[in-house]
C-alpha positions, 0 to 999 in steps of 0.5 A: 880412158875408155877402158878404165871407165868401163873397167871401173864401172864393171868392177863396181857393178859386180861388187854391188850385185854380190849379196846386196841387202835386197835384189829388188831394191838393187835392180831399182837403184842400179837400173839407171846406171845400166841404162846409162852405160847402154846409152853411152855405148850407143852414142859414143861413135856419133856423139862422144862427150867431154872427159869431164862429162864421162867422169861425172857420169861414172861417179853418178853410176858408182853412187847408184850402185853403192846405194843399190848394194846397201840401200840408200838408208843403210850405207855404212859410212853415212850412218850417223855421219857428222852426228846426223840422226839419219843416213844422208847417203840419200841426200848425196844421191839427190845432190849428184842427181842434179849436179851430173845432169846439169853438165850433161844437159849443158853439153847437149844444149851447147853442142846442138846450139839449142839456146842463145844466151847464157841466162836462158841456158842456165834457166833451161838446165835448172828446169831440166834438172828439177824435172828429172828430180821430180820424175824420179820422186814420182817413180819412187812414189809409184814403187812405194805404193806397191808395199810398205817395205818397198817404200822404206827401203827404196825411198830412204825417207827414214821418217822425214816427212819433207823428204821429197821436197828436200830431195828436189831442193838438194838436186837443184842445189847440185845443179846450181853448184855444177854450173857455178864451179864447172862451166869454165872447165866444161867450156874448155873441153867443149871447144874440141867439138865446136867449129 
């Protein structure tokens, strides 16, 4: 599994860096994926994750790399998808930005026994996912203040004035759906790490 994961990651990474729309935007969009693989390599020996979590992280990395290659506003498959006036690949990215961290946070909190009780667990996970989304929006704003061109390419707002709020809501929706649909499956995989 590990070799397949790394192979897929590296193949998509190499594809994404070949003739991207803009190398600066590529670096900004793909850097979280590169940071992720480094962190996973450093923690694999003493804190391996469930297969589900590794698969979700890979999917998220692929989404980041595709967005980095084309920019989030110009991913071809998402141009006018379902009759939309804007390219909604950005919304997919923000949905996954909530969906995947929800399972990662869940795994860390459960395995380290940080929280007692399922209601508090869900609340804290949702707060973590919203915080991640808000920090990313602040980062996007900081990049956008450097130039108008960077703002349009990196933010992917496409003229939508409520883009920031919609992005955070989409991440929250992703986190909620991850917890609703994957918690039982995740619990079965977590059993291997629980005494």
